[in-house]
Every structure is written in structure tokens, then in C-alpha cells.
C-alpha positions, 0 to 999 in steps of 0.5 A, spaced: 520 136 552 518 132 559 513 133 564 515 131 571 509 126 574 508 131 580 508 138 577 506 141 571 513 144 570 516 143 563 523 140 563 527 141 556 534 139 556 539 145 556 543 142 551 545 135 547 546 129 551 544 126 557 543 131 563 543 128 570 539 131 576 544 133 582 539 131 588 545 130 592 548 137 592 542 141 590 536 137 592 532 144 592 531 149 587 536 154 586 535 162 586 536 166 580 543 169 582 546 162 584 543 159 577 546 165 573 553 164 577 554 157 578 555 154 571 561 158 569 565 157 575 563 149 575 565 148 568 572 152 570 573 149 576 572 142 573 576 143 567 582 145 571 582 138 575 580 134 569 586 137 565 591 137 571 590 129 572 590 127 565 582 125 565 579 124 558 573 129 560 573 136 559 570 138 565 563 138 567 557 142 565 551 144 570 545 148 568 539 149 572 532 148 569 526 151 573 531 152 578 533 144 579 541 143 577 542 138 572 549 136 569 553 132 564 560 131 563 564 134 557 568 129 552 575 131 551 577 134 544 580 128 541 586 132 539 588 133 547 588 125 548 595 124 547 597 129 552 592 127 557 595 120 556 602 122 558 599 127 564 595 121 567 602 116 567 605 122 572 599 122 577 600 116 581 608 115 581 609 123 582 603 123 587 600 129 583 595 131 589 600 132 594 602 139 590 595 141 590 594 139 597 601 143 599 598 149 595 592 149 598 595 149 605 600 154 604 597 159 599 590 158 597 586 156 603 590 162 607 588 167 601 581 165 601 580 166 609 584 173 608 579 175 603 573 172 607 575 176 613 576 182 609 569 182 607 566 180 613 569 186 617 565 191 612 559 193 615 554 193 609 549 197 613 553 203 613 555 203 606 552 208 601 548 205 595 553 206 590 558 203 595 553 197 596 553 195 589 561 195 589 560 191 595 555 186 592 560 186 586 566 184 591 562 179 594 559 176 588 566 175 584 569 172 591 563 167 591 564 165 583 572 164 584 571 160 590 566 156 587 571 154 581 576 153 587 572 148 590 571 144 584 579 145 582 581 141 588 576 135 586 581 130 583 586 131 589 580 130 594 577 124 590 583 120 586 587 117 592 581 115 596 578 112 590 584 108 588 585 106 595 578 103 595 578 100 588 585 096 590 583 094 597 576 091 595 580 087 590 585 085 595 580 083 601 573 082 598 570 087 603 565 092 602 566 099 601 563 101 607 568 097 612 574 100 608 571 107 609 571 106 616 579 106 616 579 113 614 575 116 620 579 121 624 583 124 618 578 129 616 577 133 622 574 139 619 568 134 617 566 133 625 566 141 625 574 141 628 578 147 627 584 150 632 578 155 633 573 150 636 579 147 640 581 153 643 574 155 645 572 148 648 578 148 652 578 155 654 570 155 656 571 148 660 575 151 665 571 158 666 565 157 671 562 164 668 562 161 661 559 155 663 554 158 667 552 162 661 552 156 656 547 153 661 542 159 661 535 158 658 536 166 656 535 168 648 540 164 644 543 170 641 543 174 647 547 168 650 552 168 644 553 176 645 554 175 652 559 169 651 563 174 646 563 179 651 566 175 657 573 177 659 579 174 655 581 169 654 574 166 654 571 172 650 577 172 645 576 164 644 568 165 643 569 171 638 575 167 634 570 161 633 564 165 631 568 169 626 570 163 623 563 159 623 558 165 623 557 167 616 558 159 613 552 157 611 549 151 615 547 147 609 547 147 602 551 152 597 546 157 595 544 164 598 537 162 600 540 158 606 541 161 612 548 162 615 550 160 622 549 166 626 542 167 623 540 160 627 543 162 634 539 157 638 542 151 633 549 154 634 549 155 641 547 148 642 552 145 638 557 149 642 554 146 649 555 139 646 562 141 644 564 143 650 561 137 654 563 132 650 570 133 649 575 129 643 572 124 639 574 117 640 578 113 635 582 108 639 579 102 635 582 105 629 589 101 629 585 095 630 580 096 625 586 097 620 590 091 622 584 086 621 583 089 614 590 089 613 591 081 615 586 080 609 591 083 604 595 078 600 602 079 603 605 081 596 600 087 596 601 089 604 606 095 603 602 098 597 596 097 601 599 101 607 601 106 602 595 107 598 591 108 605 596 113 607 595 117 601 587 117 602 588 119 609 592 125 607 587 128 602 581 125 605 580 132 609 579 135 602 573 132 600 569 137 605 575 142 607 575 145 600 568 147 600 567 149 607 573 154 606 571 156 599 564 157 597 560 155 603 563 161 607 563 166 601 556 164 599 554 166 606 558 173 606 554 174 599 547 172 603 549 177 608 550 183 603 544 181 599 540 181 606 543 188 608 541 191 601 534 188 602 533 191 608 534 198 605 530 196 599 524 194 604 525 200 608 523 204 602 517 200 600 521 197 594 520 190 596 516 187 601 521 183 605 529 184 605 529 176 604 525 177 598 532 180 594 535 173 595 530 171 589 533 177 584 539 176 579 545 179 581 544 185 575 537 186 578 539 187 585 544 192 582 538 195 578 534 196 584 539 199 589 540 204 583 533 205 582 534 204 575 529 198 574 529 191 576 523 186 578 517 189 582 516 187 589 510 182 587 515 179 582 520 177 587 515 175 592 512 170 587 519 167 585 520 166 592 514 162 593 515 158 587 522 156 589 520 154 596 514 150 595 517 146 589 519 139 592 524 135 590 520 130 586 518 136 581 524 134 577 525 128 573 532 125 574 534 125 567 533 130 561 535 129 554 538 122 551 538 116 556 544 115 560 549 111 558 554 106 562 561 109 563 566 107 557 570 101 558 577 103 560 580 096 559 583 098 552 586 105 555 594 106 557 595 104 564 596 111 567 589 114 564 585 107 566 587 107 573 585 115 573 579 114 570 577 108 574 579 111 581 575 117 579 569 113 576 568 109 583 569 115 587 563 119 583 559 113 584 560 113 591 558 120 591 552 120 587 549 113 587 543 111 592 541 104 594 537 100 589 534 095 594 527 094 595 523 096 601 518 093 606 512 096 609 516 098 615 523 097 613 527 102 608 534 099 605 539 104 604 547 104 604 550 102 610 554 109 611 556 109 618 556 103 623 552 102 629 545 102 631 540 107 634 533 108 636 530 115 637 525 119 634 525 121 627 526 129 625 524 130 618 527 136 616 526 139 609 531 145 610 535 149 614 529 153 616 527 147 620 533 146 624 530 149 630 526 143 631 532 138 632 532 136 639 538 132 642 538 125 640 533 126 634 534 122 628 535 126 622 531 124 616 532 129 610 534 129 603 541 130 603 546 135 607 552 139 605 559 139 609 556 145 612 551 141 616 557 139 620 556 144 625 549 141 627 551 134 627 553 133 635 545 134 636 544 128 632 543 120 634 543 118 627 542 120 620 538 118 614 538 121 607 534 120 601 540 121 596 547 120 596 552 114 597 558 112 601 562 118 600 556 123 600 557 129 605 552 126 609 556 119 610 562 122 611 560 127 617 556 121 620 562 117 620 567 122 623 562 124 628 561 116 630 553 116 629 550 111 625 548 113 618 544 110 612 544 114 606 541 113 599 534 110 601 531 114 596 524 115 600 525 116 607 523 123 607 516 120 604 515 114 608 517 116 615 513 121 619 516 126 623 516 124 630 516 117 629 520 112 633 525 109 628 531 104 629 537 106 624 542 100 623 548 103 620 551 096 619 546 093 615 544 099 612 536 099 614 531 103 617 526 100 621 519 104 623 517 102 630 510 101 632 
């Protein structure tokens, strides 16, 4: 049993082995609903991709201790190892990720979006209580399936990128941060891109009435409604975009996080900037690729070209699989829960509609059918505990001390290459800097090039997004891929957690703003409003006088 230094909470390992805290994807405590729903989906999805790529892992287990996410890798059954060896030999020669990418584009993504739109078309406030329970169940089942889908595509999102980075570093001696710059522009979704956004920006840019509305200082929700009500094609373009992003979470993966339409001011400001700024500039990319390629030994240049092409082909999956899987589905589940909460609050059964977010799924159903469930005070207490527990209340590891990854040198070449690419990528997702800080200088990882000075905006979560002004430096624990809608407002980004392949780093590169990630302590050492210099080339953040 472990006690954290900053909390009287008791932290017991949820099982044998070593459990590491996932502060990159889940920096804040989870709701009871999410802690119930996520583990089975996580295991199912990760087992799918480790089996598909012949990895010597049987998926990843996740467990929630006092609401904090911990995970551990499950070793593969020894009886399956020969089969995994054989499968791994097929991965790179046959480019197995291409089959998954094709299936994603042609089948899984369209099917997921179709279900999202079906659920979105339902008015939950018009449902009877029994139908509301059935609707909640549909949303929960879809959300669980989308969490598993997200994780099942991890190999396709990870292996080509990791394999390119490993080989390119060996050939050139260049740092990962510089090599990742060669992938910029291949993940349009990470910069908020979509066909709907392109249609929106091109249409509104040529519509004077729409431009006038965009510049209005009226209530943001009313402005969005007025934009949607414009005659076509502008109204249709606005509706198409809002229907696509409106119920996506703005950050995180849990139903406690707001969806975009709950933050109309931030959503409207991001639309304004998208219309005003035009397409992103990646004109120097070919020059950067050429400069790196010149450092590759001649005999490896064709292979370098091939590995880079495969990494660029699949790089978008790193964020796209989440945005069109569980981030949208989670927002729809939140929408349903808030609708159920409104009727329960109207009956005096709970204090506030949002309190229902802290009920487990069966508890939600019991409250709706008046067959039990937690009291209003119990739900309010859960909400207060969840929202007041900080990221430092949980230790980084539980159980046995973490052990170094196994030596892959004695493995057959196929599985050794798969495991090396996967291990490298995971390290660049979860790894933070270990560099020591000075009094006014924090050292992290150089995630996105450039230098920027501006006021620091310390944000603990989406509920504070309204404080972000254009040109601010976002200082936060970490972000999810959903956060990309708001990135146009920022001058730079600094995070406590995450490596060069964390979502924060990816979106900073795609937007072309300086980024320093994995500083460990930025949110504790930088006061809100302080002027800072973010050096994305050196991975340094200076607190200015």
C-alpha cells in the first residue's frame, strides 16, 4: 500500500506486476462511468493490435485507482510465441498497416460517423424515461465499441512512424524532434482539418453577411445560431461543420469534459481564425526532407524514401482514430447524461444536471427508473472529490518497480523490428524530459520549432478555456487530440507530461507553433499571466522578468 506525498488517499496496486500512471492521456481523475467502461475496451482493443502485428504482448490492462489511470502490459502466453514470430515476419514486407488503413477509410470510419450522426439526431429531452434508458444504453455501447476501435488501430498509427524514426536516426544522427518535422502536413486532422472546415472557410470568406456576423460581439451561442440560419450555401456550410465537431469533446476522453457546443465562445473564436488565416504554410517541407536525406548514406536513401512515405501515409491515424472514434462518442454520451440529469434535477432527485456525470452507468439507469441509485448528496460529493484532486495526488507507479524493456537482440528479425518500433514510439508518447531546471528556466522536449514570447495561460482543464486569449502561451498538464479545435488561438504550447509523439506535440507541429512538452513542472512553476519565452528549438521555457 502506498500513500502519495500530497494526499491521504490510499493507493494499492490493482493487480500483480508494475503499474504505471498514464498522466499523458488522463491527467485528471476519471468519472465512475469511465472507470467502469474503459478497462474492458482498452484490453480488447490493445489485444487486437498486438495479435495483428505479432507483438510479444497480450494487450494492455488499465485500472483506475482513486480515479487515476494506471496501466501495465500483459505478457503473451508462451504457447502463442511461435505464431507471433511468424506473424511479425509478415509485418514490414507486406505493410500490414495498409490493410487496416484501407479498412478504416472505407468501412470503419464511415460506419462510426454514421452511428454518431444517428445518435446525434435523437432529441434525448423528448424521450420517455424507459426510452431514455434505452438511449443511454445505445450511447454507452457505442462509446465502449469506439474506445476499443481507437486502441485496435494503435499498431497502424505507431509502427510505420516508429520504424522510420529508428532507422533515420541511425543513418543521420539527427534528433527525433527534427525527424518528426518531416511528417508535418501529413496529419491534416491534427490541425483541425476536414472537408467540412474547408467548405466552411471558403464559403464564409466570400459572404459579407457571414463575415459581419463573425465579427459581432454578441452572445457567441446566438452568433453561432445566426450563422447556422444564414441562407445556403453559408448556412449549410456552418451546419455541416457544427454537426461534425459540435459534440466532440474539447479535451480529454471522459464524459466529465465539455463538448464543443458547450463552449460557444471558444468555438466561435476558432472559426473566426480559421476563416481569417487561410491554409497552413508547409512550403519549406521539401527543402527539409532534402537536407535530411543528404545525410543518409547513399545505399540507404531508397529505403529512407520508402520508410518516410509509409510514416507520412499513416501518421494521421495517430489522432484521427480518436477523433472519429471515442472522442465523438464520448461527447454524445455526455449529451445523453446531461439530458437525463436535467429531468432528474427537475424532480429534485439530484442537485444539478451535471452531477449525474459522476454516477456509474447502472446507477444512472436506476435513478431514471426510480429503482435506487446514489443520493443527490453522494453524487455531489463524488463530483467535488473528483474535481479537487490534483495531478500530484497519485504516485507515478504502483506495485513492483518498473523494469527496463527486454533485450530484443536475440529475437528473430521480424519481431525484433516490430518490438523496437513499438517500444520507441511508446517512449516518445509517454516519455518526459529528465533535464534539470534552473530558477527561471524550465527544460523539456523540443516538440515544435520556433521561438515565441507571450503571456502564460495556465489551464487546468476545459472549464477554463474561456480564459484563453489569442496569442497566449498555453501551459497545461497535457492535451488530447480533441484540443486541436482551439490551437489556432495559441502562440505556443507547454505541457507537464508527454513526449514528442504526444498529442500536444503533434498538434503544435501541425499548426506550426512553438512547443515544449514533458517539462514535468511547468504548471507548478509558471504563474498564470507571467510572460514567458518558449524556445521550441532548444526545448526551453524562460520565465521573463
